[in-house]
C-alpha angles and dihedrals in degrees: 000000000000097000093049131062089206127084114256110225140130131042101290093104089054090048091052086049091057091046089051091052091049089051095052096039090052091057104032102029105025094141092062091059115091108250096244091055099047097095087061092057133069114003090005093069093043099084089053093050093049094046093050093048090050091050091049092053091050096051122083113236099018117139097230092169088062090051092050090046093053092047097050092043092053090049096050094046092051090047090052103036114050118212119245115275125245115245108224127171116217112248095031126102117250110248112259116240124222111261088229089065091050092067097038097093093047093044092063093054093043092054089052089051090049091054091048090051092054094048090050091055094049092048092055092051091053092045090054094046092048091050090051093047092051090050090049093046092050090055094048098253094133096159092057092043089055090051089058092047090051093052089050089053089053093048098043114015093175097047113112095209097078090052089051094051094045087050088053091050093051090046088055087052092047088240089144104170088050091049091050090052094051097044089048091052090049090052088049090055095043112017094189097050108136094196094051091050093048092046092050093048088052092050094049090049093054089049089055096252094131098160091057092046092049092051090052093047093052089045092058088059094044118163089003091070090094094056131077091246091051091050092050092047092053092045088053090054093048088047094053089054092045094244090145101171091057092040093054091045095053093044087054091049089051091053092049089057092041115016087184097060101128095187091052091051091048095047094047090048091052089052095050090046103045115016114127094227109090091207093069099039110114115164096182093051091044090059096047093052095042092050088050092050096052091044091051092048091043093235092294101116114080093199094056090048089051089053088051091053091048090050091051090046094055088046088059094248096129100160092052088047090057091048094050094043088054088066093049088055092048089060094042108017093169097052106121096198092055090049091054090049090052092051088055093048092048091051090051089050090050090238 
C-alpha cells in the first residue's frame, strides 16, 4: 500500500470493515438490528474499534492505513446501503435469538484484538533484545550480542530485526558475505526496511561493489534526490562510508539547489578539513564553508561552531580555533568530543 511502509496482508482490514458497518448500522438503522444484538452495535462496538486502532499504532509493522481503509469503507457502505428491514406483525412476540448469536459480532473483533496483543508482546521482547545486542556489540562483547540475537530468532523467526542486527554484527567483524546474506534476508522479510538497505549498501561498498552500493544509497533517498535535502542526505551516506568523491559532488549539488543550506555548508566544510584522503583535503574551502554555516545559523549550533574551529586549526590559525571552540563549549559544556578538540587546539597554540 502506497500510504504505508508496512505490508498489507491478512483479514484485519475486513474485520475493521465489519466493525465500521456495525458502528453505522447501530446509529442509522438500529431498528433493523435484532433486539438482543443491539448492544453490540453503534456505541457498543466503538470501544473495541478505538482500542484496536491504538494497539495498531503502538505495534511496529502494522498496516494502519489498511485498518483505517477497512473501517471507513465499512462505515460508508453501511451509510449508503441500508440493511433489510425486519418484518414484524403488531401483537406478536419478536422471535428470541440465541445468546451465542448475540456475542458473535464482538467475538470476531475480540479475536483480532487478542492476536494484536500477542504480536505487541512479542515485538516488545524483540525490541529489548535488539537494544541489548546493539549495546553489547558496541562494547566489543560479540558473543553476548550473538546470544541476544539467537534468542530473538527463537521468539520471532519471521521478524526482520534480528537479521538486521546480525548483519550489523557481521559487518563489525568484517564478515562481509555473511553480512550481505543477513541484510538480504531482512529485506526479504521487510522490503521497505531502511536499516537493511543501508546495511546492505555498506556491505557491498566494503566488498568493493561500489555500483551496487551507490544504487542502494540513491534508492534510500528516492524522490527526494532532486531536492537540496535529498542531495545532502545522500552526501551524508557517502561521507559515512568514506566515498568522498560522491560526497563532495552531492554536497555541492545541494548547495546549488539551496545556497543557504547551513548543514550542507557545515558537512562539506568538515569533509574538506578532516577527510583522510589527501586528494579531497582543502583547508581554504573548509574555512569558507564552515564560516558560512555558522553565519547562516547565527552561531547557535555547537556542531557548526566546532567545524569552524577545526577549519581554523587545519589552516594553522590555532589561537582563533581556541577562541571559536570556547563558544562551542559554552553551548555544550559537557561534550567530550569538543573538549578533546579544544585540548588539541590549545596544544597547537602552545597554551
